[in-house]
Backbone bond lengths (Angstrom), bond angles and torsions (degrees), N, CA, C in turn:
res aa  C-N    CA-C-N  psi(-1)  N-CA   C-N-CA  omega(-1)  CA-C   N-CA-C  phi
1 M - - - 1.485 - - 1.529 107.22 -
2 A 1.298 114.91 132.84 1.533 121.87 179.53 1.478 108.68 -65.32
3 A 1.351 114.29 142.99 1.452 118.23 175.47 1.448 114.32 -70.71
4 A 1.339 119.70 145.29 1.524 121.92 -177.87 1.521 106.81 -69.26
5 E 1.333 109.93 142.53 1.437 116.01 176.29 1.539 113.39 -73.51
6 G 1.318 116.34 145.52 1.466 120.79 178.41 1.489 113.55 -71.08
7 P 1.304 116.68 168.97 1.580 121.10 -179.66 1.533 106.91 -62.22
8 L 1.310 112.35 150.63 1.486 121.41 175.25 1.519 109.14 -67.95
9 P 1.342 118.37 142.32 1.467 118.10 173.89 1.466 113.51 -63.86
10 P 1.358 119.32 147.82 1.438 122.00 -179.47 1.488 114.11 -60.34
11 T 1.310 116.89 140.50 1.462 119.00 175.18 1.544 112.82 -75.00
12 P 1.340 114.93 124.24 1.480 118.59 -178.92 1.559 112.67 -57.10
13 T 1.273 112.70 139.87 1.484 118.70 -178.97 1.576 107.53 -74.65
14 P 1.320 119.29 125.06 1.468 117.97 -175.46 1.510 108.17 -69.97
15 E 1.346 111.67 141.02 1.473 117.95 179.30 1.535 111.48 -73.80
16 L 1.326 116.00 136.51 1.420 121.14 179.83 1.520 109.91 -83.27
17 N 1.251 113.10 130.13 1.527 117.00 179.96 1.520 108.19 -85.44
18 M 1.352 113.18 85.01 1.472 120.66 -177.87 1.480 110.72 -121.21
19 T 1.304 114.66 139.03 1.458 120.39 176.45 1.499 109.20 -114.18
20 I 1.324 114.53 110.89 1.441 120.98 -176.48 1.618 106.93 -81.37
21 P 1.292 116.66 120.95 1.507 118.66 179.64 1.472 110.99 -61.91
22 T 1.271 114.76 138.44 1.504 123.18 178.54 1.542 108.94 -108.32
23 T 1.285 113.27 130.04 1.532 116.74 178.76 1.527 106.79 -109.09
24 H 1.297 110.67 133.92 1.526 117.00 178.28 1.531 105.45 -109.30
25 H 1.341 112.54 121.90 1.502 117.10 -179.08 1.540 107.93 -91.71
26 L 1.312 111.46 142.01 1.496 120.90 179.85 1.555 106.58 -135.41
27 F 1.293 115.86 126.25 1.479 122.21 -174.63 1.524 106.96 -109.96
28 T 1.333 118.79 133.86 1.436 123.40 -179.49 1.485 112.08 -125.13
29 R 1.388 114.71 155.44 1.448 121.58 -179.44 1.530 108.27 -145.54
30 I 1.287 118.27 131.53 1.462 122.59 169.35 1.572 108.41 -109.22
31 R 1.381 110.61 122.77 1.438 116.96 -177.09 1.517 110.14 -136.39
32 L 1.319 115.70 168.23 1.416 120.83 176.28 1.595 109.98 -69.00
33 A 1.278 117.41 134.62 1.490 121.55 175.72 1.567 110.17 -74.68
34 T 1.260 116.14 149.08 1.451 122.17 173.64 1.508 111.39 -119.91
35 Q 1.281 118.77 178.01 1.467 120.57 -177.92 1.512 110.92 -64.86
36 L 1.376 117.05 -25.69 1.472 117.40 178.11 1.463 115.21 -68.97
37 D 1.347 114.88 -17.73 1.453 121.72 177.25 1.521 116.14 -83.47
38 T 1.314 117.39 -4.11 1.455 120.78 -175.39 1.503 115.17 -55.04
39 P 1.369 120.95 -41.32 1.445 117.91 176.74 1.549 116.88 -59.27
40 F 1.405 114.85 -36.12 1.419 119.11 174.62 1.529 111.64 -65.12
41 I 1.345 116.75 -48.21 1.443 120.39 177.28 1.535 112.10 -54.16
42 H 1.369 112.32 -46.61 1.464 115.49 -179.54 1.507 114.70 -58.51
43 K 1.359 114.45 -43.22 1.495 118.34 176.84 1.498 112.95 -59.98
44 M 1.312 118.06 -40.39 1.464 124.26 -179.02 1.523 111.62 -70.64
45 I 1.309 117.02 -35.81 1.448 119.33 175.53 1.518 109.66 -65.99
46 H 1.278 118.80 -41.80 1.435 121.41 177.42 1.551 111.35 -61.92
47 Q 1.381 116.66 -43.54 1.501 119.46 175.17 1.426 111.31 -60.54
48 M 1.290 121.36 -39.66 1.482 124.61 177.15 1.514 112.71 -64.48
49 A 1.325 115.80 -36.44 1.490 119.59 179.89 1.536 106.89 -70.93
50 V 1.300 118.44 -39.57 1.444 121.04 176.57 1.602 112.58 -61.89
51 F 1.258 112.70 -45.26 1.445 120.83 178.10 1.545 111.18 -57.61
52 E 1.312 116.28 -42.39 1.509 124.79 -177.12 1.508 109.32 -86.27
53 R 1.343 120.67 0.33 1.492 125.59 -177.20 1.520 110.07 54.82
54 L 1.304 113.06 47.16 1.470 118.90 176.73 1.467 109.61 -131.74
55 S 1.319 118.14 29.12 1.438 119.64 -175.70 1.570 111.04 -67.66
56 D 1.310 119.04 -22.99 1.429 122.50 -179.97 1.514 109.13 -72.47
57 Q 1.341 119.43 -13.93 1.483 122.64 179.40 1.526 111.05 -101.17
58 C 1.324 116.47 -8.09 1.430 118.84 -179.42 1.543 114.37 -86.93
59 I 1.302 116.32 100.57 1.472 121.67 -175.25 1.512 112.78 -109.43
60 A 1.325 117.59 -1.03 1.451 120.40 175.66 1.477 115.26 -56.01
61 T 1.298 118.60 138.76 1.440 124.02 176.58 1.518 108.77 -117.91
62 V 1.346 116.80 169.59 1.469 121.94 177.30 1.483 108.92 -59.83
63 S 1.285 118.65 -43.10 1.429 120.80 -179.38 1.521 115.88 -67.49
64 S 1.326 115.46 -44.83 1.435 118.36 177.02 1.566 114.21 -61.80
65 L 1.322 113.92 -38.46 1.502 119.17 178.48 1.503 109.34 -66.60
66 S 1.355 114.23 -41.51 1.532 117.53 -177.04 1.513 109.16 -63.17
67 D 1.341 118.87 -43.73 1.398 123.67 -178.42 1.553 113.50 -64.84
68 T 1.312 113.95 -41.44 1.459 116.28 -173.33 1.532 113.16 -89.93
69 L 1.280 119.73 -28.04 1.423 121.28 178.96 1.521 114.33 -88.29
70 F 1.321 115.96 -33.02 1.468 121.15 -175.06 1.500 113.08 -123.18
71 G 1.292 116.88 33.26 1.487 119.46 178.74 1.509 111.19 -70.23
72 T 1.276 118.65 172.27 1.464 124.58 -174.32 1.482 108.53 -64.40
73 N 1.340 121.99 -29.37 1.444 124.61 -174.20 1.554 111.63 -91.93
74 N 1.319 116.60 1.27 1.454 118.37 -175.21 1.580 107.41 -95.13
75 T 1.261 115.89 120.76 1.479 125.05 177.32 1.497 108.27 -116.54
76 P 1.366 117.69 126.32 1.435 119.56 -177.95 1.517 113.34 -56.50
77 F 1.321 116.05 137.89 1.475 125.01 -178.93 1.545 113.90 76.84
78 E 1.352 113.35 -10.20 1.537 117.85 175.04 1.515 108.25 -109.07
79 S 1.392 118.35 -22.49 1.414 120.84 -179.19 1.570 104.20 -131.23
80 F 1.308 116.56 -144.87 1.508 122.61 174.72 1.466 109.89 -65.95
81 T 1.309 117.45 133.46 1.529 121.77 179.79 1.491 107.55 -131.58
82 V 1.404 114.97 136.69 1.416 119.83 177.00 1.565 109.62 -126.81
83 F 1.329 115.73 126.55 1.412 121.25 169.00 1.519 111.10 -98.12
84 L 1.335 116.17 139.30 1.483 118.77 178.29 1.540 106.42 -110.60
85 L 1.343 114.92 143.68 1.449 124.33 166.16 1.492 110.95 -95.99
86 E 1.394 116.51 119.45 1.435 120.42 178.89 1.538 108.56 -115.29
87 L 1.307 118.98 152.01 1.422 127.03 -178.65 1.505 110.38 -132.95
88 S 1.430 113.31 144.71 1.409 119.46 -178.85 1.521 109.77 -150.98
89 E 1.359 114.92 156.26 1.460 119.13 176.91 1.529 112.15 -85.69
90 T 1.350 116.17 -10.56 1.453 124.19 -179.53 1.510 107.83 -121.83
91 P 1.340 117.64 154.03 1.494 119.98 -176.69 1.548 111.12 -64.80
92 F 1.341 114.96 147.43 1.435 119.19 175.65 1.504 111.84 -78.66
93 P 1.297 120.44 147.68 1.482 124.00 -179.33 1.469 109.34 -64.83
94 N 1.316 118.48 154.38 1.416 124.05 174.31 1.500 110.80 -64.29
95 T 1.358 118.49 134.02 1.429 120.48 176.63 1.514 112.17 -105.13
96 P 1.355 116.27 127.86 1.470 117.78 -174.08 1.582 109.41 -65.88
97 N 1.240 117.29 146.95 1.488 121.09 176.72 1.511 108.87 -64.58
98 G 1.289 112.96 147.84 1.429 119.06 -177.06 1.537 112.13 135.17
99 G 1.329 115.19 162.28 1.453 114.30 179.83 1.539 109.32 85.02
100 P 1.348 118.04 173.89 1.416 120.98 -172.76 1.575 111.82 -77.10
101 F 1.367 118.18 -16.31 1.407 119.62 -175.91 1.536 110.10 -154.25
102 V 1.354 113.89 126.55 1.505 118.88 176.05 1.440 110.59 -90.11
103 P 1.350 119.85 121.61 1.464 122.89 -177.99 1.553 111.68 -51.59
104 V 1.385 113.73 143.77 1.442 117.76 176.83 1.485 109.87 -102.93
105 C 1.305 118.04 123.15 1.508 122.86 -177.25 1.511 107.42 -114.90
106 K 1.342 113.85 146.05 1.453 121.87 -179.68 1.529 107.48 -155.61
107 S 1.306 116.24 145.67 1.500 121.90 175.75 1.509 113.11 -109.75
108 F 1.240 118.43 150.90 1.477 125.14 179.08 1.530 110.82 -131.49
109 K 1.301 115.34 145.68 1.458 122.19 174.05 1.537 110.23 -108.96
110 L 1.336 118.25 114.68 1.421 122.49 -175.53 1.564 110.21 -109.39
111 E 1.273 117.02 138.54 1.457 122.03 174.86 1.490 111.04 -69.73
112 V 1.344 119.32 -34.67 1.431 128.45 -176.62 1.543 109.91 -124.62
113 P 1.238 121.58 127.87 1.479 122.57 178.99 1.510 109.03 -67.59
114 I 1.356 112.80 149.63 1.455 119.01 -178.65 1.569 110.27 -83.31
115 N 1.305 117.75 127.75 1.442 121.54 179.52 1.566 108.17 -91.17
116 D 1.236 115.09 104.21 1.496 123.54 178.88 1.534 111.41 -100.49
117 G 1.299 117.99 90.45 1.443 119.28 -178.95 1.519 116.54 -66.74
118 E 1.339 114.09 -14.11 1.436 117.76 -179.98 1.539 114.51 -110.86
119 C 1.307 115.78 20.21 1.440 119.15 -171.99 1.480 114.12 -60.05
120 E 1.332 118.75 -33.23 1.456 120.47 -176.36 1.533 108.73 -72.71
121 Q 1.349 119.30 -28.14 1.380 119.24 176.98 1.559 115.64 -74.51
122 F 1.296 113.56 -13.42 1.487 118.76 -177.58 1.542 110.92 -118.97
123 R 1.312 116.72 13.88 1.502 120.34 -178.33 1.477 108.67 -81.90
124 T 1.375 117.21 132.76 1.471 121.72 178.17 1.570 110.12 -91.24
125 A 1.322 108.35 177.70 1.475 115.97 177.11 1.524 113.12 -64.25
126 E 1.313 117.78 -20.70 1.494 121.28 178.52 1.580 108.55 -88.04
127 N 1.328 119.84 8.92 1.405 123.25 -177.59 1.452 117.80 61.27
128 V 1.373 115.61 32.44 1.463 120.26 171.01 1.539 106.74 -116.07
129 V 1.334 114.52 170.39 1.489 121.00 -172.42 1.528 109.48 -112.70
130 V 1.312 118.64 135.03 1.442 123.17 177.92 1.548 105.98 -85.50
131 G 1.345 116.14 131.04 1.428 119.53 -175.13 1.549 112.86 -119.18
132 G 1.302 119.88 -12.90 1.447 124.25 179.17 1.474 114.53 -179.01
133 F 1.324 113.34 177.79 1.466 116.78 179.94 1.539 109.93 -157.05
134 V 1.321 112.63 161.57 1.476 117.21 170.22 1.535 108.61 -137.87
135 L 1.374 117.21 133.31 1.431 122.93 -177.81 1.549 108.56 -116.91
136 F 1.302 116.11 126.81 1.447 122.40 -178.96 1.524 112.12 -143.13
137 F 1.307 115.58 166.01 1.453 119.50 179.49 1.599 109.82 -153.71
138 R 1.196 116.86 167.97 1.454 122.75 -179.56 1.580 110.12 -70.54
139 N 1.324 111.53 143.66 1.490 117.09 166.53 1.522 109.76 -142.40
140 Y 1.286 118.41 -170.94 1.419 121.28 175.82 1.574 110.76 -143.85
141 S 1.392 114.48 137.31 1.416 119.59 176.54 1.516 110.48 -99.12
142 T 1.346 113.92 114.67 1.522 113.01 -179.69 1.493 111.95 -75.37
143 F 1.333 120.85 -24.53 1.469 121.14 177.18 1.540 108.95 -67.87
144 L 1.339 118.78 -41.28 1.454 123.74 -179.54 1.501 114.37 -90.55
145 A 1.312 114.35 -12.83 1.500 119.64 -179.83 1.580 106.62 58.85
146 K 1.302 119.03 41.94 1.437 122.22 -178.55 1.512 112.12 -138.19
147 P 1.288 117.92 146.38 1.512 121.00 176.30 1.523 105.33 -79.11
148 G 1.318 112.75 160.01 1.525 118.80 176.61 1.516 109.80 -155.19
149 F 1.387 113.29 -178.53 1.421 119.24 171.34 1.496 110.38 -111.86
150 Y 1.320 116.66 134.20 1.487 121.44 174.41 1.460 110.14 -102.46
151 I 1.397 116.27 123.24 1.413 121.88 176.48 1.502 110.59 -87.82
152 E 1.308 113.05 113.39 1.527 119.56 -177.08 1.539 106.72 -80.47
153 D 1.335 118.75 -48.14 1.469 122.29 -177.12 1.490 110.46 -145.26
154 L 1.331 114.89 140.88 1.465 119.24 165.27 1.566 106.73 -133.20
155 F 1.321 116.66 129.17 1.432 119.93 -174.30 1.498 110.13 -140.70
156 V 1.267 114.77 135.96 1.516 123.41 172.44 1.484 109.18 -122.95
157 R 1.293 118.89 128.15 1.420 122.44 178.69 1.529 112.94 -57.74
158 E 1.350 116.04 148.83 1.418 121.87 -166.12 1.510 114.19 -54.24
159 C 1.330 118.18 -43.58 1.459 118.08 -174.28 1.525 113.62 -72.88
160 Y 1.345 117.47 -10.80 1.450 120.00 179.65 1.524 110.12 -106.48
161 R 1.288 121.55 9.72 1.425 121.49 179.64 1.555 114.61 -76.96
162 R 1.347 113.03 159.22 1.481 120.41 176.82 1.563 113.28 63.65
163 K 1.261 114.51 28.72 1.494 122.30 176.28 1.530 112.70 -122.60
164 G 1.401 116.45 4.53 1.416 118.38 175.87 1.533 113.90 95.54
165 F 1.359 117.68 5.49 1.437 119.55 -175.70 1.493 110.82 -78.95
166 G 1.317 120.48 -32.56 1.441 122.76 172.59 1.498 113.74 -61.22
167 K 1.359 114.56 -42.67 1.431 120.58 172.67 1.514 112.48 -56.35
168 M 1.245 116.27 -42.12 1.531 122.32 179.73 1.499 109.25 -59.08
169 L 1.287 118.02 -48.95 1.464 122.30 179.49 1.496 111.17 -59.93
170 L 1.398 117.64 -48.06 1.406 121.01 178.98 1.507 114.63 -61.37
171 S 1.349 114.10 -40.62 1.442 119.10 178.75 1.514 113.56 -59.73
172 A 1.394 114.45 -36.84 1.441 123.21 -179.17 1.547 109.70 -60.81
173 V 1.306 115.35 -42.27 1.460 122.38 -179.29 1.522 109.34 -70.30
174 A 1.375 116.40 -43.88 1.420 120.35 -177.71 1.526 110.42 -64.37
175 K 1.303 118.80 -34.15 1.468 121.21 177.80 1.494 109.98 -66.63
176 Q 1.285 116.49 -41.17 1.518 118.54 178.60 1.492 109.74 -63.30
177 A 1.308 119.71 -35.56 1.468 119.72 179.66 1.520 111.52 -65.64
178 F 1.311 116.71 -36.34 1.439 117.85 -178.01 1.554 109.20 -82.72
179 Y 1.286 120.41 -29.07 1.407 124.81 173.56 1.549 112.71 -59.23
180 Q 1.337 111.21 -33.59 1.473 118.40 -177.48 1.533 108.32 -100.96
181 E 1.272 121.22 18.85 1.494 130.16 176.41 1.483 111.22 55.21
182 M 1.363 115.47 44.14 1.473 120.41 170.67 1.491 109.93 -100.09
183 G 1.258 119.07 154.91 1.474 121.99 171.81 1.481 109.37 -86.82
184 A 1.299 132.07 -160.45 1.484 133.35 159.94 1.535 104.40 -153.74
185 D 4.671 149.22 175.88 1.423 131.42 145.91 1.567 104.52 -155.19
186 V 4.049 146.93 -174.06 1.460 113.80 -155.77 1.508 102.77 -97.60
187 M 1.382 116.54 124.58 1.408 116.89 177.44 1.587 107.04 -79.13
188 K 1.294 114.11 161.50 1.462 117.27 -165.05 1.563 110.01 -87.26
189 E 1.243 121.50 -10.37 1.438 120.02 179.06 1.505 113.92 -118.25
190 W 1.301 116.42 157.77 1.434 128.08 178.31 1.583 109.16 60.89
191 R 1.276 117.43 31.86 1.491 122.03 177.91 1.496 108.61 47.79
192 V 1.289 119.15 56.88 1.470 124.01 -168.32 1.531 107.58 -103.24
193 C 1.350 112.45 137.50 1.441 119.11 170.59 1.462 107.97 -115.99
194 R 1.366 117.23 130.74 1.505 121.00 179.97 1.501 110.16 -94.98
195 L 1.263 117.60 126.72 1.436 122.33 -178.58 1.517 111.15 -95.88
196 S 1.332 113.35 137.61 1.468 116.13 172.44 1.548 106.93 -148.84
197 G 1.306 112.82 164.47 1.450 121.11 172.83 1.529 115.83 49.97
198 D 1.362 117.44 -126.29 1.367 118.47 -175.92 1.624 114.39 -62.33
199 A 1.365 113.24 -31.62 1.469 116.73 177.94 1.420 114.20 -64.77
200 L 1.350 119.70 -38.13 1.473 122.48 176.77 1.505 108.96 -72.98
201 Q 1.406 116.33 -37.34 1.444 116.41 176.38 1.461 113.75 -59.84
202 G 1.319 114.69 -33.49 1.514 120.46 178.47 1.560 109.06 -62.57
203 Y 1.297 120.91 -38.10 1.419 123.61 172.99 1.499 113.00 -64.51
204 G 1.347 114.86 -41.43 1.447 119.92 179.31 1.469 110.31 -64.75
205 D 1.328 120.38 -30.65 1.456 125.57 178.58 1.549 113.89 -87.55
206 G 1.351 113.62 -4.19 1.414 119.10 -179.16 1.475 115.34 80.34
207 N 1.308 117.71 18.68 1.496 121.02 -178.15 1.498 114.47 -107.37
208 G 1.340 117.15 2.37 1.490 118.77 -179.50 1.414 113.44 -81.05
209 N 1.285 119.43 174.23 1.477 127.47 173.10 1.517 110.17 -110.86
210 G 1.299 116.14 110.55 1.489 119.77 -173.60 1.513 115.53 -110.88
211 G 1.289 115.79 157.23 1.471 122.14 179.60 1.494 109.79 -96.46
212 E 1.285 116.97 -172.53 1.491 120.87 -179.20 1.499 112.56 -101.84
213 G 1.321 117.52 7.93 1.411 119.88 177.45 1.553 107.58 -148.25
214 A 1.288 116.00 153.41 1.457 117.04 -179.78 1.527 114.25 -156.16
215 S 1.245 116.98 152.92 1.453 120.94 165.78 1.485 110.01 -154.64
216 G 1.302 116.21 137.13 1.483 118.58 -175.60 1.473 110.98 154.90
217 N 1.338 120.97 -157.66 1.482 119.71 178.68 1.522 109.02 -146.94
218 A 1.333 111.98 171.11 1.495 117.31 -172.21 1.503 110.87 -83.86
219 N 1.265 118.71 -0.06 1.408 123.60 155.76 1.591 109.10 -95.98
220 D 1.310 113.98 -32.70 1.467 125.11 177.78 1.480 105.99 -132.61
221 M 1.362 117.65 73.56 1.515 115.37 -178.39 1.511 106.19 -88.86
222 D 1.322 118.01 117.34 1.428 123.38 -172.70 1.533 107.80 -106.59
223 V 1.331 116.15 121.30 1.466 119.91 -172.97 1.583 106.77 -108.76
224 I 1.323 118.04 119.27 1.450 119.84 177.57 1.562 108.10 -80.72
């Protein structure tokens, strides 16, 4: 008598062709720049000059920027003020309230990570990367009889553009204008839009649409 055949081997379970979406977290912070940040600011000013094809006119040095932006007589919001945009793959620590400006932190979820080929050149002692800056100072509108902030430059490094970071920098300046009871209207050069009234308030609330470069003031805040 023939031996009974053993049980058939189990049928392998077919693999499901599924792609699990991956989310990449990016954390940002806007803070007041200090004298230690001057080399980063200088590098970004040079990149901005190259972008605008004006590098032959850019004669600023780290030393001259340090002396003029962060001299002993320079007080933030009373003289020249610089906000820095910083980026990190981990959350920023909580910053105690106090001082002239409380850093603004925000997190983003990206489908594709940002490839920053210059990250080591812009890495700070806190192991975060500088991605942009805005420089502004006080001015005065004689027509409105009101003080304001004039934005000299707003710059976001190329790999971080079109992600809303320029808008964040502009919003930070707009909020300071309203905190200090200042007001902030399209100029014909540099593709400029002048913000006033509700439009500027929208930036202060973080609801505006911002570019990656700006010049103007918080009575006349001009966004390139």
